[in-house]
C-alpha positions as CSV (number, residue, x, y, z in Angstrom):
1,X,63.3,46.0,59.5
2,X,61.2,47.6,62.3
3,X,63.2,50.8,61.9
4,X,62.6,50.8,58.1
5,X,58.9,50.2,58.5
6,X,58.7,52.9,61.1
7,X,60.5,55.5,59.0
8,X,58.4,54.7,55.9
9,X,55.2,55.0,57.9
10,X,56.3,58.2,59.6
11,X,57.1,60.0,56.3
12,X,54.0,58.6,54.4
13,X,51.4,59.3,57.1
14,X,52.9,62.6,58.1
15,X,53.0,63.8,54.5
16,X,49.3,62.8,54.0
17,X,48.1,64.7,57.1
18,X,50.3,67.7,56.3
19,X,48.8,67.9,52.8
20,X,45.3,67.6,54.2
21,X,46.1,70.4,56.7
22,X,47.4,72.7,53.9
23,X,44.3,72.1,51.8
24,X,42.1,72.9,54.8
25,X,44.1,76.1,55.5
26,X,43.8,77.2,51.8
27,X,40.0,76.5,51.8
28,X,39.6,78.8,54.8
29,X,41.8,81.4,53.3
30,X,39.6,81.4,50.2
31,X,36.5,81.7,52.3
32,X,37.9,84.8,54.0
33,X,38.7,86.4,50.6
34,X,35.2,85.7,49.4
35,X,33.8,87.3,52.6
36,X,35.9,90.5,52.1
37,X,34.9,90.7,48.4
38,X,31.3,90.3,49.5
39,X,31.7,93.4,51.8
40,X,33.1,95.3,48.8
41,X,30.1,94.3,46.7
42,X,27.6,95.3,49.4
43,X,29.1,98.8,49.7
44,X,29.3,99.1,45.9
45,X,25.6,98.1,45.5
46,X,24.5,100.7,48.1
47,X,26.5,103.5,46.4
48,X,25.0,102.7,43.0
49,X,21.5,102.8,44.5
50,X,22.1,106.3,46.0
51,X,24.2,107.7,43.1
52,X,21.8,106.7,40.3
53,X,18.8,108.5,41.8
54,X,16.9,111.6,40.6
55,X,16.6,112.9,44.1
56,X,20.4,112.8,44.6
57,X,20.9,114.4,41.2
58,X,18.6,117.3,42.1
59,X,20.1,117.7,45.6
60,X,23.7,118.1,44.6
61,X,22.5,120.8,42.1
62,X,20.9,122.6,45.1
63,X,17.4,121.9,43.6
64,X,16.0,119.7,46.4
65,X,16.2,121.5,49.8
66,X,14.2,118.8,51.6
67,X,16.6,115.9,50.6
68,X,18.7,116.1,53.8
69,X,15.7,116.0,56.2
70,X,14.1,113.2,54.2
71,X,17.1,111.0,53.7
72,X,20.3,111.8,55.5
73,X,20.5,110.9,59.2
74,X,22.2,108.4,61.5
75,X,19.5,105.8,61.0
76,X,20.1,105.9,57.2
77,X,23.8,105.2,57.7
78,X,23.1,102.5,60.3
79,X,20.7,100.8,57.9
80,X,23.3,100.9,55.1
81,X,25.9,99.6,57.6
82,X,28.3,102.5,56.7
83,X,29.9,105.3,58.7
84,X,30.0,108.2,56.3
85,X,28.4,109.5,53.0
86,X,30.0,112.4,51.0
87,X,28.6,114.4,48.1
88,X,31.2,116.1,45.8
89,X,30.0,118.5,43.1
90,X,31.5,119.1,39.7
91,X,33.8,121.8,41.0
92,X,35.6,119.3,43.2
93,X,34.1,120.8,46.4
94,X,32.5,118.6,49.1
95,X,28.8,119.7,48.8
96,X,27.7,117.8,51.9
97,X,29.3,115.3,54.3
98,X,27.5,113.2,57.0
99,X,29.2,110.7,59.4
100,X,28.4,108.7,62.4
101,X,30.0,109.2,65.8
102,X,32.3,106.3,65.3
103,X,34.6,108.4,63.1
104,X,37.0,110.8,64.9
105,X,37.3,114.4,63.7
106,X,40.9,113.8,62.4
107,X,39.6,110.7,60.5
108,X,36.8,112.8,58.9
109,X,39.3,115.4,57.9
110,X,41.6,112.8,56.3
111,X,38.7,111.3,54.3
112,X,37.6,114.7,53.0
113,X,41.2,115.6,51.9
114,X,41.6,112.3,50.1
115,X,38.3,112.7,48.2
116,X,39.2,116.3,47.2
117,X,42.7,115.4,46.1
118,X,41.3,112.6,43.9
119,X,38.4,114.5,42.4
120,X,39.4,113.9,38.8
121,X,39.6,110.1,39.3
122,X,36.2,109.7,41.1
123,X,34.3,112.1,38.9
124,X,33.7,109.7,36.0
125,X,34.9,106.4,37.3
126,X,33.1,103.7,39.5
127,X,35.6,102.9,42.3
128,X,35.1,100.3,45.0
129,X,37.8,98.9,47.3
130,X,40.1,99.4,50.3
131,X,42.2,102.5,51.2
132,X,44.8,102.9,53.9
133,X,44.7,106.4,55.5
134,X,47.2,107.1,58.3
135,X,46.8,104.1,60.7
136,X,43.3,102.9,59.7
137,X,41.7,101.0,56.9
138,X,38.7,102.2,54.9
139,X,36.3,100.2,52.7
140,X,34.8,102.8,50.3
141,X,32.8,103.0,47.1
142,X,32.5,106.1,44.8
143,X,30.0,106.4,41.9
144,X,29.3,109.3,39.5
145,X,25.9,110.9,40.4
146,X,23.5,110.3,37.5
147,X,19.7,110.2,37.0
148,X,17.6,107.2,37.9
149,X,17.8,106.1,34.2
150,X,21.6,106.1,34.5
151,X,21.9,109.0,32.1
152,X,24.1,112.1,32.6
153,X,25.8,114.4,32.5
154,X,27.5,113.6,35.8
155,X,26.6,116.0,38.6
156,X,29.6,115.1,40.7
157,X,30.2,111.9,42.7
158,X,28.9,110.2,45.8
159,X,31.2,108.3,48.2
160,X,30.2,106.0,51.0
161,X,32.2,103.7,53.3
162,X,33.2,102.6,56.8
163,X,36.3,102.0,58.8
164,X,37.5,98.4,59.0
165,X,37.9,98.3,62.8
166,X,38.2,95.4,65.2
167,X,34.4,95.1,65.5
168,X,34.0,94.7,61.7
169,X,36.8,92.1,61.7
170,X,35.0,90.2,64.5
171,X,31.9,90.1,62.3
172,X,33.9,88.6,59.5
173,X,35.4,86.0,61.9
174,X,31.9,85.0,63.0
175,X,30.8,84.5,59.4
176,X,33.8,82.3,58.3
177,X,34.8,80.8,61.7
178,X,38.4,81.7,61.2
179,X,40.6,84.0,63.3
180,X,41.5,87.1,61.1
181,X,44.2,89.7,61.6
182,X,44.8,92.7,59.2
183,X,48.3,94.3,59.0
184,X,49.4,97.3,56.9
185,X,51.6,96.1,54.0
186,X,54.3,98.7,55.1
187,X,54.3,97.4,58.7
188,X,54.4,93.7,57.7
189,X,57.8,92.5,58.9
190,X,58.2,89.1,57.2
191,X,60.4,89.8,54.1
192,X,60.0,86.3,52.6
193,X,56.1,86.4,52.8
194,X,56.1,90.0,51.7
195,X,57.9,89.1,48.4
196,X,55.5,86.2,47.8
197,X,52.5,88.3,48.4
198,X,53.8,91.1,46.1
199,X,53.7,88.4,43.3
200,X,50.1,87.5,44.2
201,X,51.1,84.2,45.8
202,X,49.4,83.2,49.0
203,X,51.9,82.4,51.8
204,X,51.6,79.7,54.5
205,X,53.4,79.5,57.8
206,X,53.3,76.9,60.6
207,X,54.4,76.6,64.2
208,X,53.7,73.8,66.8
209,X,50.2,74.8,67.6
210,X,48.9,77.0,64.7
211,X,48.9,77.5,61.0
212,X,48.8,80.9,59.4
213,X,47.9,81.8,55.8
214,X,48.5,85.3,54.3
215,X,47.0,87.0,51.3
216,X,47.4,90.6,50.0
217,X,44.6,93.1,49.3
218,X,45.5,95.9,47.0
219,X,44.1,99.4,47.4
220,X,42.0,101.4,45.0
221,X,45.2,102.6,43.2
222,X,46.3,98.9,42.8
223,X,49.1,99.3,45.3
224,X,49.9,96.7,48.0
225,X,47.8,97.9,51.0
226,X,46.8,95.3,53.6
227,X,48.1,91.8,54.5
228,X,45.3,89.5,55.8
229,X,46.4,86.8,58.2
230,X,44.1,83.8,58.9
231,X,45.0,81.6,61.9
232,X,43.8,78.0,62.5
233,X,44.7,75.5,65.3
234,X,46.7,72.5,64.0
235,X,44.0,70.0,64.9
236,X,44.5,67.9,61.7
237,X,48.2,67.7,62.3
238,X,47.8,66.7,66.0
239,X,45.3,64.0,65.0
240,X,47.8,62.8,62.4
241,X,50.6,62.6,65.0
242,X,48.4,60.7,67.4
243,X,47.4,58.3,64.7
244,X,51.0,57.8,63.7
245,X,52.1,57.3,67.3
246,X,49.4,54.6,67.8
247,X,50.4,52.9,64.6
248,X,54.1,52.9,65.5
249,X,53.4,51.6,69.0
250,X,51.4,48.8,67.4
251,X,54.1,48.0,64.9
252,X,56.9,47.9,67.6
253,X,54.7,45.9,70.0
254,X,54.0,43.3,67.3
255,X,57.6,43.2,66.2
256,X,59.0,42.9,69.8
257,X,56.5,40.2,70.6
258,X,57.5,38.3,67.5
259,X,61.2,38.5,68.4
260,X,60.5,37.4,72.0
261,X,58.4,34.5,70.7
262,X,61.3,33.4,68.4
263,X,63.8,33.7,71.3
264,X,61.7,31.5,73.6
265,X,61.0,29.0,70.9
266,X,64.7,28.7,70.2
267,X,65.5,28.1,73.8
268,X,62.9,25.4,74.1
269,X,64.0,23.8,70.8
270,X,67.7,23.8,72.0
271,X,66.8,22.2,75.3
272,X,64.4,19.6,74.2
273,X,65.5,18.8,70.7
274,X,68.8,20.1,69.6
275,X,71.0,18.9,72.5
276,X,69.5,15.4,72.7
277,X,69.7,15.1,69.0
278,X,73.4,16.0,69.1
279,X,74.1,13.2,71.5
280,X,71.9,10.9,69.5
281,X,74.0,11.6,66.3
282,X,77.2,10.2,67.9
283,X,75.3,7.1,69.1
284,X,73.8,6.5,65.6
285,X,77.3,6.7,64.2
286,X,78.3,3.8,66.4
287,X,75.2,1.9,65.3
288,X,76.1,2.7,61.7
289,X,79.5,1.1,62.2
290,X,77.7,-2.1,63.0
291,X,77.2,-1.9,66.7
292,X,73.5,-2.7,66.6
293,X,73.4,-3.7,70.3
294,X,74.4,-0.2,71.4
295,X,72.1,1.0,74.1
296,X,71.0,4.6,74.1
297,X,71.1,6.1,77.5
298,X,69.6,9.5,76.8
299,X,66.8,11.0,79.0
300,X,64.4,12.5,76.5
301,X,60.7,13.1,75.8
302,X,58.3,13.2,72.9
303,X,59.6,12.7,69.4
304,X,63.2,12.2,70.6
305,X,62.1,9.4,72.8
306,X,60.3,7.7,69.9
307,X,63.4,8.2,67.7
308,X,65.5,6.5,70.3
309,X,63.1,3.6,70.5
310,X,63.2,3.3,66.7
311,X,67.0,3.3,66.6
312,X,67.1,0.5,69.3
313,X,64.8,-1.6,67.1
314,X,66.6,-0.7,63.9
315,X,68.9,-3.7,63.9
316,X,66.0,-6.1,64.5
317,X,63.5,-4.7,62.0
318,X,64.8,-2.4,59.3
319,X,61.4,-2.0,57.7
320,X,59.7,-1.0,61.0
321,X,62.5,1.5,61.5
322,X,61.9,3.1,58.1
323,X,58.1,3.4,58.8
324,X,58.8,5.2,62.1
325,X,61.2,7.5,60.3
326,X,58.4,8.5,57.8
327,X,56.0,9.2,60.6
328,X,58.5,11.4,62.4
329,X,59.0,13.5,59.2
330,X,55.3,13.9,58.8
331,X,54.9,15.3,62.4
332,X,57.8,17.7,61.8
333,X,55.9,19.0,58.6
334,X,52.8,19.6,60.7
335,X,54.7,21.6,63.3
336,X,56.2,23.8,60.5
337,X,52.7,24.4,59.0
338,X,51.4,25.5,62.4
339,X,54.3,28.0,62.7
340,X,53.6,29.4,59.2
341,X,49.9,29.8,60.0
342,X,50.8,31.7,63.2
343,X,53.0,34.2,61.2
344,X,50.2,34.7,58.6
345,X,47.8,35.6,61.4
346,X,50.3,38.2,62.7
347,X,50.5,39.8,59.2
348,X,46.7,40.0,59.0
349,X,46.5,41.8,62.4
350,X,49.0,44.4,61.0
351,X,46.8,44.9,57.9
352,X,43.7,45.5,60.1
353,X,45.6,48.3,62.0
354,X,46.4,50.0,58.7
355,X,42.8,49.9,57.6
356,X,41.7,51.4,60.9
357,X,44.1,54.3,60.4
358,X,42.7,54.9,56.8
359,X,39.2,55.0,58.3
360,X,40.3,57.8,60.7
361,X,41.6,59.8,57.7
362,X,38.3,59.3,55.9
363,X,36.4,60.6,59.0
364,X,38.5,63.7,58.9
365,X,37.5,64.3,55.3
366,X,33.8,63.8,56.1
367,X,34.1,66.5,58.9
368,X,35.4,69.0,56.3
369,X,32.5,68.2,54.0
370,X,30.1,68.8,57.0
371,X,31.7,72.3,57.5
372,X,31.0,73.2,53.8
373,X,27.4,71.8,54.1
374,X,26.9,74.1,57.2
375,X,27.9,77.1,55.1
376,X,25.4,76.2,52.4
377,X,22.6,75.7,55.0
378,X,23.5,79.1,56.5
379,X,23.0,80.8,53.0
380,X,19.7,79.0,52.6
381,X,18.4,80.3,56.0
382,X,19.5,83.9,55.3
383,X,18.0,83.9,51.8
384,X,14.6,82.7,53.2
385,X,14.7,85.5,55.9
386,X,15.2,88.1,53.2
387,X,11.9,87.2,51.5
388,X,9.7,88.6,54.4
389,X,10.4,92.3,53.9
390,X,10.6,91.8,50.1
391,X,7.0,90.4,50.1
392,X,5.7,93.7,51.5
393,X,7.7,95.8,49.1
394,X,6.5,94.2,46.0
395,X,2.9,94.0,47.3
396,X,2.8,97.7,47.9
397,X,4.4,98.4,44.5
398,X,1.5,96.5,42.9
399,X,-1.0,98.6,44.9
400,X,0.8,101.8,43.7
401,X,0.3,100.6,40.1
402,X,-3.4,101.4,40.5
403,X,-2.4,105.0,41.5
404,X,-0.1,105.7,38.5
405,X,-2.4,108.5,37.1
406,X,-1.9,110.5,40.3
407,X,1.9,110.3,40.3
408,X,4.4,112.7,38.7
409,X,7.0,111.6,36.2
410,X,9.7,111.6,38.8
411,X,7.6,109.6,41.2
412,X,6.9,107.1,38.4
413,X,10.6,106.8,37.7
414,X,11.3,106.2,41.4
415,X,8.5,103.6,41.5
416,X,10.1,101.8,38.5
417,X,13.5,101.9,40.1
418,X,12.2,100.4,43.3
419,X,10.4,97.7,41.3
420,X,13.5,96.9,39.2
421,X,15.7,96.6,42.3
422,X,13.0,94.5,44.1
423,X,12.8,92.1,41.1
424,X,16.7,91.9,41.0
425,X,16.7,91.0,44.7
426,X,14.0,88.4,44.1
427,X,16.1,86.8,41.4
428,X,19.2,86.9,43.6
429,X,17.5,85.2,46.5
430,X,16.1,82.5,44.2
431,X,19.6,81.9,42.8
432,X,21.1,81.8,46.2
433,X,18.5,79.2,47.3
434,X,19.3,77.1,44.2
435,X,23.0,77.2,44.9
436,X,22.5,76.3,48.6
437,X,20.4,73.3,47.6
438,X,23.0,72.1,45.2
439,X,25.9,72.6,47.6
440,X,24.0,70.7,50.4
441,X,23.0,67.9,48.0
442,X,19.2,68.5,48.5
443,X,18.1,68.4,45.0
444,X,17.6,65.6,42.5
445,X,16.9,65.2,38.8
446,X,13.5,64.0,37.6
447,X,14.4,62.2,34.4
448,X,11.9,61.7,31.6
449,X,12.2,60.9,27.9
450,X,12.8,64.3,26.1
451,X,12.9,65.3,22.4
452,X,15.7,67.8,22.7
453,X,15.1,69.4,19.3
454,X,11.5,70.2,20.3
455,X,12.6,71.5,23.7
456,X,15.2,73.9,22.1
457,X,12.6,75.3,19.6
458,X,10.1,75.9,22.5
459,X,12.7,77.9,24.4
460,X,13.7,79.9,21.3
461,X,10.0,80.7,20.7
462,X,9.7,82.0,24.2
463,X,12.8,84.2,23.9
464,X,12.1,85.4,20.4
465,X,10.2,88.5,21.7
466,X,13.3,89.5,23.7
467,X,15.6,89.1,20.7
468,X,13.1,91.1,18.5
469,X,13.2,94.0,20.9
470,X,17.0,94.3,20.3
471,X,16.7,93.7,16.5
472,X,18.5,90.3,16.8
473,X,18.0,87.2,14.8
474,X,18.0,83.7,16.4
475,X,19.2,81.0,14.0
476,X,18.8,77.3,14.8
477,X,20.8,74.5,13.1
478,X,19.6,71.2,14.7
479,X,20.5,67.8,13.3
480,X,18.5,64.6,13.9
481,X,18.8,63.8,17.6
482,X,18.0,60.7,19.6
483,X,15.5,60.8,22.5
484,X,17.4,61.2,25.8
485,X,16.4,60.8,29.5
486,X,17.0,64.1,31.3
487,X,15.2,66.5,33.6
488,X,13.4,68.6,31.1
489,X,12.8,71.6,33.5
490,X,16.5,71.7,34.3
491,X,17.6,71.5,30.6
492,X,15.1,74.3,29.9
493,X,16.7,76.3,32.6
494,X,20.2,75.7,31.1
495,X,19.0,76.8,27.7
496,X,17.2,79.9,29.1
497,X,20.3,81.0,31.0
498,X,22.7,80.7,28.1
499,X,20.4,82.1,25.3
500,X,19.2,85.0,27.6
501,X,22.8,85.9,28.3
502,X,23.6,85.8,24.6
503,X,20.7,88.2,23.8
504,X,21.6,90.4,26.8
505,X,25.2,90.9,25.8
506,X,24.7,91.2,22.0
507,X,23.7,94.7,20.6
508,X,23.7,93.7,16.9
509,X,24.1,90.6,14.8
510,X,22.6,87.2,15.6
511,X,22.3,84.3,18.0
512,X,23.1,80.9,16.6
513,X,22.0,77.6,18.3
514,X,23.5,74.3,17.0
515,X,22.8,70.8,18.2
516,X,24.3,67.5,16.9
517,X,25.1,64.0,18.0
518,X,28.8,63.5,18.8
519,X,29.7,59.9,19.7
520,X,27.9,59.0,22.9
521,X,26.9,62.6,23.6
522,X,24.6,65.3,22.3
523,X,26.5,68.6,21.8
524,X,24.8,71.9,22.0
525,X,26.5,75.2,20.9
526,X,25.1,78.7,21.6
527,X,27.0,81.5,19.8
528,X,26.6,85.2,19.8
529,X,28.2,88.2,18.0
530,X,28.3,90.3,21.2
531,X,30.9,91.8,23.5
532,X,33.1,88.8,24.0
533,X,35.0,87.9,27.2
534,X,38.7,88.7,28.0
535,X,40.8,85.5,27.9
536,X,42.2,86.0,31.4
537,X,38.6,86.1,32.9
538,X,37.2,83.0,31.2
539,X,38.7,80.7,33.9
540,X,36.6,82.4,36.6
541,X,33.4,82.6,34.6
542,X,31.6,79.7,36.4
543,X,32.5,80.9,39.9
544,X,29.6,82.0,42.2
545,X,28.9,85.8,42.2
546,X,31.6,86.3,39.5
547,X,30.9,89.1,36.9
548,X,33.3,89.8,34.1
549,X,33.1,93.6,34.2
550,X,31.3,95.7,36.9
551,X,30.2,98.4,34.4
552,X,28.8,95.9,31.9
553,X,27.0,94.1,34.7
554,X,25.4,97.3,35.9
555,X,24.2,98.0,32.4
556,X,22.7,94.6,31.7
557,X,22.0,93.4,35.2
558,X,22.6,89.9,36.7
559,X,23.5,88.2,40.0
560,X,26.7,86.4,38.9
561,X,25.1,83.0,39.8
562,X,23.4,82.0,36.5
563,X,26.5,80.3,35.0
564,X,27.5,78.6,38.2
565,X,24.0,77.1,38.5
566,X,24.1,76.1,34.8
567,X,27.5,74.3,35.2
568,X,26.2,72.3,38.1
569,X,23.0,71.3,36.3
570,X,25.0,70.2,33.2
571,X,27.4,68.1,35.4
572,X,24.6,66.6,37.4
573,X,23.3,65.1,34.1
574,X,26.8,63.7,33.4
575,X,27.8,66.3,30.9
576,X,30.4,69.1,30.5
577,X,30.3,72.8,29.7
578,X,33.0,75.0,28.2
579,X,33.3,78.4,26.6
580,X,35.3,80.0,23.8
581,X,35.3,83.8,23.3
582,X,37.0,86.5,21.2
583,X,36.7,89.9,22.8
584,X,34.7,92.2,20.5
585,X,33.6,89.4,18.2
586,X,31.4,87.1,20.3
587,X,31.2,84.1,22.6
588,X,30.3,80.4,22.2
589,X,29.1,78.2,25.1
590,X,29.2,74.4,24.4
591,X,27.6,71.9,26.7
592,X,27.1,68.1,26.3
593,X,24.6,65.6,27.5
594,X,25.1,61.8,27.5
595,X,22.7,59.9,25.2
596,X,22.6,56.9,27.5
597,X,22.8,57.1,31.3
598,X,25.9,55.5,32.8
599,X,25.4,52.4,35.0
600,X,26.9,54.3,38.1
601,X,24.3,57.1,37.6
602,X,21.4,54.6,37.6
603,X,22.6,52.5,40.6
604,X,24.2,55.4,42.6
605,X,22.7,56.3,45.9
606,X,20.2,59.1,45.5
607,X,19.7,62.0,47.9
608,X,16.6,61.8,50.0
609,X,13.5,61.8,47.9
610,X,11.8,65.1,48.5
611,X,9.7,67.3,46.3
612,X,11.0,70.8,47.0
613,X,8.4,73.5,46.3
614,X,9.0,76.7,44.3
615,X,10.8,79.0,46.9
616,X,8.6,81.9,45.8
617,X,5.2,80.2,45.6
618,X,4.2,81.3,49.1
619,X,5.9,84.6,48.5
620,X,3.6,85.3,45.4
621,X,0.6,84.2,47.4
622,X,1.3,86.7,50.1
623,X,1.6,89.5,47.6
624,X,-1.8,88.6,46.1
625,X,-3.4,88.6,49.6
626,X,-2.0,92.0,50.4
627,X,-3.3,93.5,47.1
628,X,-6.7,92.0,47.7
629,X,-6.9,93.6,51.2
630,X,-5.9,97.0,49.8
631,X,-8.5,96.8,47.1
632,X,-11.3,95.9,49.6
633,X,-10.2,98.7,51.9
634,X,-10.3,101.2,48.9
635,X,-13.8,100.0,48.0
636,X,-15.1,100.7,51.5
637,X,-13.7,104.3,51.7
């Protein structure tokens, strides 16, 4: 029995910890993928800023001789965190190339040859990704050179990038806290893993001390390029083995102690009860034959002695003998009850040991949650640090507004481009702060009684001007709705996000908003007649920083966080959100809100009660203060 229990425990506990270890490895693998994709996005954003610029457009046409002195130097590359910048004209010739000292001459030559050989591909296409050249990896982004208003014709293309060396990999490791190794796909020697990676399947491998996960990065031409290996120590597995060993020691110790107790009890029983009883049986047979004067010469103690006395008196007083017999049976029953109670206590101790083991597993899960919380707090701190330089930028832009009459058209275009990018950055920081709060659990809903029909109409009225600018009609079809308890500011944010997206991605037609009661929920549909979404991309639509199409996102703007925030806000209210779309015909977002709050929502433990201020309230105050000082200074001069 002990062997069966031990084997069952081994396979059950070992399987649980192995599953937990695999899940942890996959989570860290996803974090590394997200970090690399973020590097791609940073390089792409920088290339767009430089390629869609009137100064660059004039420079590559040899109409801005001061461009190099004003803009192209090592400090510029260092600020952009890149190692080279190349300008290729419409003839396919490299018009100008600048690089930092980190690149060897042979590497520069290889980059130039690659760009020249792929001129036709880069001339009209936005390309960002990884490329393997000889024995080194490049992260590059190439964009057609257009004017600041993104209009052409293209004057060539601009390419920026950097070499993915050990220093860069160390920076990625410090961000995700995972050991990373990158290997060329051609040099990767594991055929089984190679076959899985080629089919876009992540591969996992273990040894006694470490667990490795592998995923594949394809190059710009969509060919297998680099295998990324992440390595983690098998701490969870070791903890599982230790827990299992302790549990097995406890099981075997308890079992052996129980066997030893039974053995000792049997010996005592045999010596003090079984053997004397055996002799007594033969004597009672004699008494049963009628020999009532038979003397019992057995040396015994306790109950046996009493039994002997009873048998000796049996012939004289049968009734007294029967009473003694009943008392003896009662005493035996009490002894048996004590033994049953003792075994029950042993089983309870085993149950306590199992509960302690489950508590250890729960603590391991809590540690994983703490790691994810640390990531969100890191994003929060970084986002706040970004606001300081952004404050000065927007403040000076507002000061420059008073000087518009002294600026040329090109300077006004540049000013507007700076303002647009600054506002986009402000929105991105705000969204990152919102996501960080949600991930760390530091936000709560302030529920009030809300007339949803009135709230929808108010939001539509506010956005009507935006729809009119594009010649779109907003249609509302709202049935009679019950009053519900929700956070009205959060519901307004959900509606704003979904309706603004519908207007943004619809060039002609209409936006239709429906609301009705469906069972215990209120169901809201927001439909448009816009671009639509490819079916294979719908599943990723609510992921952070995900954008359906890079070219469409550049045209209409956006951070890739709006839908992720919207989903979390809907689910925080106890609702759901889903999307249906037909490419080229339009998209419908449907979200639900419960009419009555569930009991677990009302009684659940709330996150600490804090009133979090607007993340940009202090930011806007600083802008006004800078403008006021500038105006006072202008009045004195």
